[in-house]
Structures are given as structure tokens and as C-alpha cells.
N, C-alpha and C positions, 0 to 999 in steps of 0.2 A: 504493500499499499504505500502512496506516495504520501509526501507529506499535506499537498494540497488536498487530498480527499477527508482527514479529519478537520483540517479549516472549513472547506466548503459544508461538511456536515454540522459542525458548530455554529455557522452562521445562519444555515437552514433552521435548527431547533432555534435559533434566538428570535428570527423572523416570526418563527410562526408564534413563538412565547408574544412580542411583541403584537403582532394579529388581533391574539387571543384578548390580549390585556386592553388592548385598545377598542374593542368593539365585545359588548355581551350581553345577554338576554336576561329580562328578569319579569318575574309572574308572580302575582301574590292575590288572593281574596279574602277581605274578610268581612264579617256579619256587621249590618249598619242599619240605622232606624227608615223604615219608609220615608219619614220627613224631618233626618235629620240633617245637620251640617257637614259639607265635604269642604277643607280647605287643602288645595293646590298648589306648591311653590316649586318653582323651575326656573334657574335660570338665563340658560340657552337650551334651543333644539324647538320641540314642537310639543304642545296639550291639546289631545283630542279626547274630548268627554260625551260621551252619548248616554241618553236616560235609559233606562229597563224596569221593567214591572217587579225584578226581583230586591229583598231586603238585603243585599251585598253591594259591596264595592270591591271590582275586580280591576287591577292594575297591571298590565302590561307596557312594558317598557325596552328598549335598545340605547343602551348604553355606551358611549363612546369616549374617546381622550382619558382625563384625568378624575372622571366621576368616579367616587367611592363605591356609593349605593344608593337605594331608594327605602326611606325611611316609610313605613306605611303602620299606623298606628287608630284603634278606633275603639272607644271610650265615651260612656255617656250620650250617646247620641250624636257623637263629632267623629269624626275621622280626618284624619292629615295624612297628606302625603308629599313628604320634601326630599328633594333631589340633594344629595350631600357632596359637597365639592371639598377639596384640600383645605386646610387653612391658611396655606401657603400662598398667598397671592401669585408668585409667579409661576404655582404649578397649577393652577386654577382652571386652566382652559381646559372646558368639557361641555359634553351635549350629551343629552337625556331627551328621546322622544316616545312621548306619554301617551298610550293609547288607555282610556278608563272610561268603567262602566257603572254608572251610579243610581242609587232608585230617585226616578222623574221626577217626584217631587221635593227633591233634597235641595237646603238652600248651600248655592255655591258660591265660593269665593275662589278666584285665580289671581297666582300672582308670578310676573317675569319680567326679565327684562328685556333679553332678546330674544325669546320663545315666542314662536305663533300659536295663537290659538284659536282653537272651533270648539264651538258647542251645538248640540242638535237633542231634539226629542226631550228638552227638558220642560218640565212645568212650574218649579219652583225659582225665587229669584234667584238674580245673577250678579256679579260684580266682577267684572274681568279687567286686569291691570297687565299692561305690557311696555316699555320704554319703547325698543325698535323693533317691536316685531308685529304683525299684522291681527288682528280678529275677526274673527268669522262665526257668526252666531246666530242661532235660534232662538226668542226665547216667548213666553207667554203674556207675562203682566208686569212685573219690576225688573226692572234691569239698567246696570250701570259698566258703561264701559270707558277706558282711559287708555289713550296712547299718547307719545310725544310726535314720534316720528313715523308710525305706523298708519296702515289703512285698517277703518272698520266697516265690515260689510254685514248688515244686521236684516234679520227679517223676523217681525211679531205676527200674532195669530189676530190682530184686530180687536185685539181684548183692553181693556179700561185698563190701567195702570201706570207706574211712575217710573219713566224714562229718564236716564241722566246720561249724555255722552257729549265727551271732550276729546279733544286732538289740538295737539299743536301745529302739527307740518301735514299731518296725515289728512287725506280724503273721506269722506265720512258719507257711504251709502244705504239709508235706513225706508225698508220697507215694511207695510201694514203696522205702523205704530199705532197705538191708541192710549188716550188717558192724557195724562201730565205728559209734555215731551219737550225737553231743555236740550240745545243741543250747541256747542260753541267750539269754533277754531280759529288759529291763528293765521294759517296761511293756508289751510287744506279748503278744498271744494267742499259745498253740504248738497247732496241731492236728498231730499227728503220728500216719500209717500207717506200719508197719513192717514187714517180711518176713525171718525166720529171721532175727533180729538177735542178734548176740551179746553187746551191752553198748549201753544206752542211759543216756545222762547227760542228764539234762534239766531247767532249772532258770529260773525267771523271778519277778521280784520280786511285781509288781500285776495281773499278765494272768493268765488262765486256762491250763489246760494241760490237756490230752486227748490222750491215746496209747493206741492200739489195733494190733493186729496179731499177729504169732506172734514167740514167744522161741526162738531156737535151746538145744540141751541144752545144760546146764550156763551157760546165757545168764542176764545180770542186768541189770537195771532201777533206776535212782536217779532218785526223781522229787521237785523240791520247790519248793514257791512260800513267800512270805509273806504275802502277803493274796488270792490268786487261790484257786479252787478246782482241786481235782486228779483226773480221772478217767483209771483205767487198766483197761485191757482187754485184757490178752496171752492169748494161747492157746500156752502152752508144749508142746514136744517130750516132757519128762518131767518134768513138774510143776515147780512152785517152791515155796522159804519165802515166806513174805512177813509185811513188819511196816509199821504205817501208826500216823503221830500226827498230829494238831491240838492244838492247844494251847486255841481258843475255838471250833473248827467242826466237825462232826460226820463220822462216818464210818461209810459204808454198804459191804457186801460182800454177794456173791452163795453166801457159803459157809454160812451160818447160823449165824455164830457171834458171840457178844456182846462187843460193847466194852467195855474195862476202863477205870477213872479211872489216870491216873497217880498220882496224889495224892490221898488223901482229905481235904485241907485247900484245894484249890485248883482250877482248873481244869483242861484236859488230857485227852487220853482217847488210849487206842491200842489196837493189834488185832494180833495176831500169830498166825502158824501155818503149815500144810502143806497145799499142794494137789498130789495125786497123790504121784508118787515125792520129789518137792522136791529136783529137779538144780540148778535154779535158784534165782535170789534177786532178791526183787521188793521195795523198799525206797521207801516212799511218804510225804513231810512235807508241812504246811502250818501257816502259825501260825495266822490266822485264817480259813482257808479252808476249805470241806469239802471231804470225800475222799471217792472210791470206786475199791473195787478189785475187780476179778472176773475168772478164768481163762478165759472165754467172752465 
């Protein structure tokens, strides 16, 4: 046997050991309350949560890099799932792709840094937070989603609830949200589709804003941008009073009304009026962007 053969064999064994350490699978199932709380923490990778009818929490994961382990604990109606990284910051790079099944009426809280988050088939309240990851979620009633640079793509079930969404530079796509809705962003675009909402408060600094859908009787809409364009097309149950203003942009409408100047000596226009019975209220404002408002 030549000297090279043992050397090559040693290198192959080391390579196989490194590959095994760099990627491993994890699986664990624990008992859980049908309406208990589930808390998930993951720094990087993915978190996918699906609701099911079993009183159990099932966790499957693929771990890579320097991830040490996944801790899963269930006690007194509360289940916690936490991805553990080494304490030493210079060794803390690692990812975990989590696929979790939980009772569909659980109270869910997910916290991550750069992990993408996805939820589906859930009926309980959700609070989803990530810094640079993307959030894709299906929700029934109460929902809270926060990102810094990731996009949010969310779908409700047209039920009355409390919906709170915020992003710094990510775009927000919201479909079939009901109840009280609040959406804010700094530079991201907002594309919102609502169903019989009682109130909508939405604001973006430099992104465009589009709101469409149905407004409940006595419902209200407040939409505002600084430099982005705003389009509001909501069908009310009993009409609404509307007020639209823009400092340097144009104002369009489908009511056949003429826009007025806010001052005879400077820029600025406004549009006031009533559509139908006028029970609801719609206020739209933009500094330098264009505004369009309609009841159909």
C-alpha cells in the first residue's frame, strides 16, 4: 500500500464526518393542549407551521452549520420550540428548517432573525416576527406580523378580528382581512384587500398604497402616504363621507365632483363629499403623491 492510500482514506473519512455534522435531521412529538400556546424561536433558516386536529405538536427539522440542537418542551398548556446555537459568536452560524404541526386552535408566537416564516390551516391568534425573512401566513381572526426588510404575504378568512401588520422596507400583500386592520410601512408598498372591515388605518412613507374591498356600516378608513400614490376603492354597506387631500399630487374620483384648491396662493388640493347614506368615513392624504378614491 502506498503512502497516498491511507492519506486519501483519512481525508474521505474526515469529509464524511464533516458532512454528517453539517447536516442532520431531528424529529420529536409531544402532547399539547388543543387550545394551548406554542412558542417557536429560530435564528436562520425556515419555520413552517401547519394546523391539525391532533392534541400534539410534531417537530421535524433539518439542521446545518453550527446548530447544536432543537429543544422541545411541553408543560401546563405551553409548548416551546427553540433552536440552540453555540454561545461563542464566532461559531454561531447555522440554519434550521423547521416543519411543525400544532393543534389548529393554538395561540402561536414565532420569533426569528433571518428565517422565513409560513403558517397555514390555523384558527387561533398568531404573532409572527422576523427581521430579514419573509412572512407568508393564513389566519382566521387575530393576527400580528412584523418584519424589517422582508415581505409579508397574508390571507385572512374574512372574519372580524384584530389585524396588526408593520414593515420597514418590505412590501405587504393582504387579502380577505376583516374587523379592525392596521398596516404601516416606511418604504414598502401596501396592497390591501379587505372584507367588511369596521376600521382600516394604513400608512406608508415612500411606498404606494392600494386599498380595496368592502366597508362595514359605520366603518372608517384612514390612509396616508408622504411621497407615494394612494388608491382607495371601497364599497360601503351604507355609504360614507369622504375627505381627500394632497399637497402637490392630483386627486381623482368616480363621484363626478371637482377638486378644490386648499389655498389661493400656493399648492394643495382637496376633495370633500358624501357617497350614499354617508354612515361611514373615508380620509385619504398624500403629500406629494397622487390620490384616487371611489365607492366601487
